[in-house]
C-alpha positions in Angstrom: 14.6 4.0 -16.7 12.7 0.7 -15.9 9.9 0.5 -14.1 9.7 -0.8 -10.6 6.3 -2.3 -11.0 4.7 -3.3 -14.0 1.1 -4.8 -14.0 0.3 -6.5 -17.7 -3.1 -8.0 -18.2 -3.9 -8.9 -14.9 -7.0 -11.0 -14.2 -8.7 -12.9 -11.4 -11.8 -14.5 -11.3 -13.5 -16.0 -8.1 -15.9 -18.4 -9.5 -18.2 -16.2 -11.8 -17.3 -13.0 -10.3 -14.5 -11.2 -12.2 -12.7 -9.3 -9.5 -9.7 -7.7 -11.6 -10.3 -7.5 -15.4 -7.3 -7.1 -17.4 -5.4 -4.5 -15.3 -2.5 -2.7 -16.8 -0.1 -0.2 -15.2 3.5 1.0 -14.3 5.0 2.4 -11.0 8.2 4.4 -11.5 11.2 4.6 -9.3 10.9 7.9 -7.2 6.7 8.4 -6.9 4.0 7.7 -4.4 1.0 5.9 -6.1 -2.4 6.0 -4.3 -5.0 3.2 -5.4 -8.4 4.3 -5.0 -11.5 2.3 -5.3 -14.9 1.6 -3.5 -15.0 -1.6 -1.6 -14.9 -4.7 -4.0 -13.5 -2.7 -6.6 -10.3 -5.1 -7.1 -7.8 -3.1 -5.0 -6.5 -5.5 -2.5 -6.8 -8.6 -5.1 -4.7 -6.5 -7.5 -2.1 -5.7 -4.9 -2.1 -9.5 -3.9 -1.0 -10.7 -7.4 1.8 -8.2 -7.7 3.1 -9.5 -4.7 2.6 -13.0 -5.6 0.1 -14.0 -2.5 -2.5 -14.7 -5.6 -1.7 -16.3 -8.6 -3.3 -14.4 -11.5 -5.7 -16.0 -14.0 -4.4 -14.0 -16.8 -1.6 -11.7 -17.4 1.5 -11.1 -15.3 3.0 -8.9 -12.8 7.0 -7.8 -12.9 8.9 -6.3 -9.8 12.1 -4.6 -11.0 11.9 -6.8 -14.1 11.6 -9.8 -12.4 8.3 -11.9 -12.7 6.7 -12.6 -9.7 5.3 -16.1 -10.4 8.5 -17.3 -12.3 11.2 -15.8 -10.1 9.2 -15.3 -6.7 12.1 -15.4 -4.2 14.2 -12.7 -5.9 11.1 -10.5 -6.9 10.2 -10.7 -3.2 13.4 -9.7 -2.0 12.8 -6.4 -4.0 9.9 -5.2 -1.9 7.9 -4.9 1.2 4.1 -5.6 1.6 2.2 -4.1 4.9 -1.7 -5.3 4.9 -4.4 -3.3 6.2 -4.4 -5.9 9.3 -0.9 -7.1 10.1 -0.5 -10.9 10.8 2.3 -11.2 13.2 3.9 -14.2 15.0 2.6 -13.5 18.3 4.7 -15.7 20.2 7.5 -13.8 19.4 8.5 -10.8 21.1 8.8 -7.6 19.5 12.7 -7.6 19.0 12.7 -11.1 18.0 10.1 -10.4 15.3 12.2 -7.6 13.8 15.4 -9.4 14.0 14.0 -12.4 12.0 12.8 -9.7 9.4 16.2 -8.9 9.2 17.6 -12.6 8.6 14.9 -12.9 6.1 16.3 -10.4 4.0 19.7 -10.8 4.5 20.5 -7.5 6.3 23.7 -7.7 8.0 23.3 -7.9 11.7 25.0 -4.8 12.8 23.0 -2.6 10.2 19.7 -4.2 11.2 20.4 -3.6 15.0 21.0 -0.1 14.1 17.9 0.5 11.9 15.9 -1.4 14.3 17.2 1.0 17.2 16.5 4.1 15.2 13.0 3.1 14.3 11.9 1.8 17.5 12.9 5.1 19.4 11.2 7.0 16.3 7.7 5.0 16.7 7.8 5.1 20.6 8.3 1.3 20.8 11.9 1.0 22.3 10.4 0.0 26.0 8.1 -2.6 24.3 11.1 -4.5 22.6 10.7 -7.4 25.3 7.1 -8.2 25.1 5.1 -10.6 23.1 3.3 -9.3 20.0 0.1 -11.2 20.9 -0.2 -8.5 23.5 0.2 -5.5 21.4 -2.9 -3.5 20.0 -3.7 -3.4 16.5 -2.2 0.2 16.2 1.1 -0.9 17.7 1.3 -4.3 15.5 0.8 -2.0 12.4 3.8 -0.2 13.5 6.1 -3.1 14.0 4.8 -4.2 10.7 6.0 -1.0 9.2 9.4 -1.2 10.9 9.8 -4.9 9.8 9.2 -3.7 6.4 11.8 -0.5 6.3 14.6 -2.6 7.6 15.8 -4.1 4.3 15.4 -0.5 2.4 13.2 -2.2 -0.4 12.8 -0.7 -3.7 9.2 -0.5 -3.3 6.4 -0.7 -0.3 3.2 -1.7 -1.0 0.5 -1.2 1.6 -3.1 -1.6 2.0 -4.4 1.5 4.3 -1.0 2.5 5.4 -2.4 4.7 8.3 -5.1 2.5 9.6 -5.2 2.2 13.3 -2.4 4.8 13.9 -2.6 7.6 16.4 -2.1 11.0 14.6 1.5 11.1 15.6 2.2 7.8 14.1 0.4 8.5 11.0 2.2 11.5 10.4 5.5 9.7 10.7 4.7 7.0 8.9 3.7 9.4 5.8 7.2 11.3 6.4 8.9 8.2 6.3 7.4 7.2 3.0 8.2 10.8 1.4 11.4 10.1 2.6 11.9 6.4 0.7 10.5 7.8 -2.4 13.1 11.0 -2.3 15.4 8.2 -2.2 14.8 6.9 -5.4 12.4 3.9 -4.2 8.4 3.9 -5.0 5.4 3.4 -2.8 2.3 2.1 -4.2 -1.1 2.2 -1.4 -4.6 1.7 -1.4 -6.6 4.0 1.0 -10.1 5.3 1.4 -8.8 8.1 2.9 -8.6 10.9 0.0 -7.0 13.5 1.8 -3.9 11.7 2.5 -3.7 10.5 -1.1 -4.5 14.1 -2.4 -1.8 15.7 -0.5 0.8 13.0 -0.5 0.9 11.0 -3.8 2.2 11.9 -7.0 -0.1 10.0 -9.0 -3.4 8.5 -8.5 -4.9 5.2 -10.2 -8.7 4.6 -9.7 -10.3 1.2 -10.3 -13.5 0.1 -10.4 -15.2 -3.2 -11.3 -11.9 -4.8 -11.7 -11.0 -2.0 -14.5 -8.7 1.0 -14.3 -10.8 4.4 -15.0 -8.5 6.6 -14.3 -4.2 7.0 -14.1 -2.7 10.4 -14.2 -0.6 12.6 -11.8 -3.0 14.1 -8.9 -2.6 17.9 -10.4 -3.2 16.9 -14.0 -6.3 14.9 -13.2 -7.7 17.5 -10.8 -7.1 20.0 -13.7 -8.6 17.6 -16.5 -11.8 17.6 -14.5 -12.0 21.0 -14.0 -10.2 21.4 -10.6 -12.3 19.6 -9.0 -11.5 18.2 -5.5 -10.1 14.4 -5.5 -12.8 13.2 -3.6 -15.5 14.8 -6.3 -13.5 12.8 -9.1 -13.4 9.9 -7.4 -17.3 10.1 -6.7 -17.8 11.1 -10.2 -15.7 8.2 -12.1 -17.0 5.4 -9.6 -20.8 6.4 -9.7 -20.9 7.7 -6.0 -22.4 11.1 -7.1 -25.8 9.9 -6.2 -24.9 10.0 -2.5 -25.7 13.8 -2.5 -28.8 13.3 -4.1 -29.9 10.5 -1.9 -28.9 12.5 1.2 -31.0 15.5 -0.2 -33.9 13.2 -0.6 -33.8 12.1 2.9 -33.6 15.5 4.1 -36.5 16.4 2.0 -38.4 13.5 3.4 -38.1 14.9 6.7 
């Protein structure tokens, strides 16, 4: 079965700083993969190279076998990307934005209207359909961005912090929708700092630090290999965060 995403030797430099240094991994159909790393580890830069928002300095990324740099329109039709801070068209009404997204991805209008209605009802945004997006809170804009991402039933959804800014009900709804999307044979690739979500939701986890992949394994297998530690302990151990405990203890002793 072909990979949905292939990252091959991805590299990105900003001046003298190497943000991503030869990253290789694959995402399979029917799996949810969590992408973990400290701030500045290279997560968002990697995702932006896969989505074509950044051009790599080396290597390449394929989406459903299509090179994102060589065939950008065909490749981008296969996925949806939801950043942690949605940048929606504030002067559009909610319904206008969602219809625009349906047209952008060539979703038949009848099907788009049906999906928009279903998803607005699910997220409790039906009564906001005629409101302009620039009056929406961050959480409401995030929900609209997620609805827009789901409209064309993409082969893969890429997300930066999928539940950031969402109330508990909406966060649970997003998780359930992503699991359903995975169960339909698609893939989800997302970065998050909320390790509990990753441990409970993901089939596989990839850990990156200083632009280099440190681990890539199924969650249960990774935990078994590391003595059945929690994902949090494994993450801290691999990324050099274990000294946090010692620092806290020293602070307590100093008092």
